[in-house]
N, C-alpha and C positions, 0 to 999 in steps of 0.2 A: 672190203674187196673192191677191185677196180670195176667201174661200171660196165655193164655189157650191153648188148643190143636189146631191143624190145623183144616182145614175144614173137617167136618164129612162125613162118608160114610156108606154104608150098607155092613155088613160082615157076611157071612154065616159060620156056624161052619165048620171047616176043612180048610177055606181059609187062606191064608197068613195074618197075622196081628190079627187074631181072639183072640188068647190067650192073647196077649198084650193088646188089646182093652178091653177084658173082665176083666182082673185083674186090668187094669187101672181105672176101675170105682169104685174101693174100696180103701178106706184109710187103711182098714184092710189088712195086708199082708197075712193073712191066705187064703189058697185056699180051698174053701168049697167043691170042687169036683163037684158041679153042673154046668151044661152047657146049656144055651139056644140054640135054633136051629139057632137064628139070632140076630144080634146086629144092631140096627138102631141109628146112631149118627145124630140126627136131627140138622139142621142148623137154622131152622126158623119155624114159625107157619105152613106154607104150607106143610113142610115135616113132621110135627107131624100129621096133618090131613091125609096125604097120608099114614103114617105108621099105623094109626088106621084103615083106610080103608083096607090096605093090611092084617092086622091081622084078620079083620072080614071075608074077602074073603077066607083066608086060615084056619080059625078056630083056630088061635093061642092066647094063653093067653099072656097078657102084663105084664111085670115088668118095673118099672120106677126108674131111678136114676137121681138125680140133682147134688149133690156134692160128693156123695160116702162115707159119714161118718156114714153109718149104720153099727153099731158094728156087728150086726147079719148078715149083707150082705143080707138083706131081698129081695133085688131086683134081686139077682142071683138065678134063678131057673132052674130046668131040663126042657128042651123043651121050646117052645113058643118064644116070642120075648122080647129082652131087649131094652128098649127105653131110650137112653142116652140123657138127657136134659141139659147137662153141657154147651153147646154152646149157649143156650138161656140165656144170662147173661146181658141183657140190664139194665140200670138204668136211669130213667127219673124223675127228682125232679122238682116239682112245689112249689118253696119256698113261693110264695104268698099265696097259699092255704094250705100250710103245708101238702102236700101229695106227694107220689112217686108211680111210676109204675115200677115194676122190673120183670125180667125174673127168672124162678126157678133156673137156673144155676148161678145166681149172688152169689158171695161169701160174707159172713158176713163182713169180713174185708174190702172188696172193698166198700160195701154199706156204712159202718160206715165212711170210709175215705171221700167219696163223701159228706155225710151229714155234717161232721165236717167242711168242707170248707164253709158251709152256716149256721153254728151255729144251726143245726137241729139235732134231735136224734130219733132213733128207737131202741128198745131192741133187737139188733142182737145177734146172738149166741156168746158164749164165745171164740171159737176158730176161728181164721181168715179164715181158708179154708173150713168151713162148708157151704155147699150150702143152700140157703135160702129156696128152695122148700121144701125139706124134713123137715127142721127145722120148718117152719111155720105150715105145716100140722100136725105135731105131737104135737103142742101146743106152743112150743117155751120158754124154760127157757132162757131168754135173760138177758143181762146187765140191772140191776135195775128193774127186773121183780117183785121183792117183792113190789115195789113202783108203777110201771106203769101197772102191770098186765102181764099175759102171752102175748107173742108177737102176737099170733093169735087174741087176743082181738082187736089189732090195724089193723087187715086186714079188710078192708072195702068193698073189692070186689075181685072177681077172674074171669078170663076168662078161661073156661075149655072145653076141648074136651071130649064129653061123648062117651059111648060105641057104640052108634048108629051112630057115626061120625059127630055129630052136634057140633058146637062151640057156646057156650052160655055164657052169663054174669050172674054173681050171686052177689047180694048185699042184704041189709036188705029189699029192696023193690021189687027186681027182682030175682026170683028163690031163695028165702031166705033159703029154706031147703038145697040147695047145700052149701051155705055159712056156715050154721050151721054145716054140716058134715065136711067141710074143716077145720073148727076150732077144730081140735083135732083128726080126724080119723087116721092120720099118714099113715103108709104103707097100711092101708086097704081102703084108699080113692078110689072111683070108677070112676076115670077120670084122664085126664092129664091136670094139670094146666099149662097154657102157660104164664100167667101174674098174678101177685099179685098187688092189689091196697092197699096202705098203708096209714095210718094216721100218721103224724109225730108230734113231740113235740119239744119245745125249748131245746137246749142242756144244760145240767147242767153246771153251771159256774165253778164248781170245780170237778175234777176227780182225785182220788189218791188211795193210798192203805197203810194200816198199816200191819205189820207182826210180828209174834212172834213164836219162834221155841222151842220145848221141845224134850228131848230124850224120846224114846218110853217107858222107864221104868215108866214115870209119866202119862201113859195113863189113869188110873182109876181117878186120881185127876183132870186131865185136862178135861176129858170128862164129869165128874160130874159137874164141875164148868160151862162149856159151856152149859150144858142142863138146868142149873138153870137160867142163865142170858139170854138165847136165846129169850124168849118171850118178853123181854123188850128192845131188840136191835132195833134201828130205822129201818124202812123198806127200807130206802135208803142205808143201809149197807148190804153187802153180807157177812154174817158171816159163814165161812166155815172152817172145819178142815180136813186136808189131811194127811193120813199115807203114808209116803214116805221112802223107804230104803236109799235114798240119799237126806235126808232133807237139805233145804236151810242152807248154812253156816256151818253145822256140818258134812255134807257129810256122815252121818251115819243114822241109823234107827231113825226116829223121827216123830213128829207131828207138822205140819206147820198150824198156825192159820193165815189165809189170809182174810183180810177184805177190799175188794174193796168198795169204797164209792163214790157216785155221789150226790153232794150237791149243795146248791145255793151259798156257800162260804166256804172258808178255815176254818173260825171260826166254822161254823155249822158242817163241817166234823170233825174238831178236838174234838168237844164236843161229837159227835156221837160215836167216837171210844175210848173215855176216859175210858170206862169200862175195856179195856185191860190193861192200865196202872195201874188201881186201883184194879185189881183182886187179890185175896188171893194166886193165884198160880203163880203170876209173879216171885216170888223168886226162883221158880223151873226152870224157862225158861233159855235156853242157851244164848239167846239174844233176844232183842226186837228192831225192827226197828221203827223209827219215822214215822208219816204220811208223805208220799212223793207223790208229784204230779206226776202222770203218765197218759199218754194218753191211751184210750181204745185200740188203735192199738198196743201200746207197750206191754200192758198186754196180748192181744190176741197172739201176736207173742212169747212172753216169755213162755206162757203156752205150745205152741206147741213145743218149743225147749227143754223144761224140762220134761214135762209129756206125751205129745201126739206125740211121736217120730215116724217118718216114718219107714218103713221096720220092723214093728213090727206086731206080730200075737196077735190079741186082742180077748178076751172074756169078755164081760161086763154083769152085772146084777144089778138090783136095787130093792128098795122097799120103800114104804111109811109107816111110823109108827107113832102111837100116844102113844106108850108104854113109860113110864118113863125110865130114863137111867139106874137106879140101877140094875134091872133084866137083862139088856142087856150087862153089863160090862164083864162078862165072855166070851160072844160070841165075843165082840169087841177085847178082848185079844187074843182069838184063831185066829181071822182074822189077827191080827198083827203078831202073832207068826209064822203063816204059810205063810205069805205074800211073793210072789216070788220077785225076784230082780227088780230093777228099769227097765223100767218105770211103772211097776205095782203099783197101788195105790188105796187107799180107800178114799171115800169122805163122810164126814158127813156134811149135810147142814141144818142149821137152817132156816126153811121155815115158819111155822106158817101162814097158809093159811088164807086169809080174810074169813069172814062169808059167803060171797056169790060171785058168778061170773055171767057174763051174760049167757044166755042160749045158750049152744054150746056143741058139742060132748065131748070136754075136760071136764072131770068131776070127776077126781080122784086125790086127794092130801091130805096131812096131816101135822102134826106138824113138823116132821122130815123126811128128805130124806137121805137114805144111798144107796151109789152106789159103787160097786167094779169094777175096771178095771184091768184085768189080761193082762199084756202086756209082750210078750215073744219074746226074740230075740236069734238068733243063735240056736244051736241044743243041749243045755245042759239042757233043762227044763225036768221035770219029769211029769208023769201022774197027780200027785197031783197039780202041778203047772198049768197044762192045765185046770183042773176043779175047781181051787181055787174059782173063783167068783160064779160059779153055786152051788157048795157044800155048801158054807157058807150061801148063800141066801136061799137055800132049808132048811137048818137047822133052819133058822129064820122065816119060813113061818107062824108059829103060831102068830108071832108078827106083821105081815104085813097086811095091808089093800089092797095091790096091788102094781102094778108097774107103771113106767112112760115109755111111748113109746120112749122117747129120748135114753134110755139105755136098750132097751128091749132085752130079751134073750128067746123069745118065742119058738124058735126051740128046745131049750134044757129044758126049765122050763116054761111051760104055766102057766100064772097067770092072774088075773083080771087086766084090765088096763082102765076101764071105768065103770061108774055107770051102773047097770043092765038095768034100763029104757032107758038110753042113747044108750047102745049097741043094745037093741032091736029096738029102733027108727032107728039107723044106718043101722041095717040088713034090715029093711023094705025099706028104701031109696035105698040100694044097689040092693035089689030084683026088685024095680021099674026101676031104671036107668040102671042096668046092669044085666038083667035077665039071660043072657047066661054065666055069669061069665067071661067076657072078661078080667077084671083086677084081677090079682092075689090077694087072700085074705091074711090075716095074716098067718105066718107060723105056729102058734099055738095060742090057745086062750081058756079061760074059761069064762062062762057067769058070 
């Protein structure tokens, strides 16, 4: 497993180590300026229970962090308690029953590595160092989720500390409303999950990726083609296009077509990505890589080394869209033309949601997902760079049906992130289980 921090402690604002501990809870190197009164680095379940009791006695609101990959740094608030759950990172796999029990601080890459040894699979996050706690609560765009469903659909139970200090289990048959809320409430969940119970699957026999790269001048042709073929792409293929100032191979502004594929065989995988070789825009490509076998671990680490660099100030924003591509092309061109330097990037994801999902808080998705990740390094950025993601998403609001909590920007641009009926149901559950507002709500929201 990836080495973690040393044993946790409780640190009050102003004490030695407070600043390092606070900023160490965030993958985003941006300092939001907000400061809690207290940081509790819990080491186990007993310390979580004690922390919630302390917050109740002192009248403190609680923010929660598991892996720290919140782009918006939702867990860092002014005043109150920051409960750091990163040390609760246990992994217990029951291969015979195809289940696992993990702590919220467990990293996606560590879980996948443990499952790979037993030929089991769970749709973990795409980046190795994402904490599974926040990932699962917000829904979970995981590996192969177009085929297997959102990761939260495979959460079969949680153990959660509620605002009144009680520790309860929730499943389909025991406290089912809590499980309903945990499947998609994200940073607005009203409790501290200390364990997630997961349903596992057999591991796909073949994992690989095919890639193709175009120079940015071909944006309109490439995006139009991708939008046309997207609905017919096999669900076990992750068809995504990335605008990158240092695109693979050309080290210049380009569009990377990345198609990870998780299939039953190499033959099935090759047939599923043949649409790339047979496309009318292939002649425009700078190069095309063949389908190559790659482990999920390798792809997760490669992404973090090329796109999600450390020591980077990030602003992300996202939207779900059903709009056809043609009226969006001018906006996509403006996004590309104003794109800050690497590692800033834009993601266009072919999603094509299924007609129905299980009943759960997660309830907003569409045909296409567009996300902008403004990543700034050093001191040369301009105000336009700082607001690139927010400004372009705001300009496209008329074409959006809402956002995804994985890439929320609610503090800067409130937007819908849940079906209205589901949000009303979630609010009613929060009022019942957390009437005093012990747990921080979303930083911004619209009904």
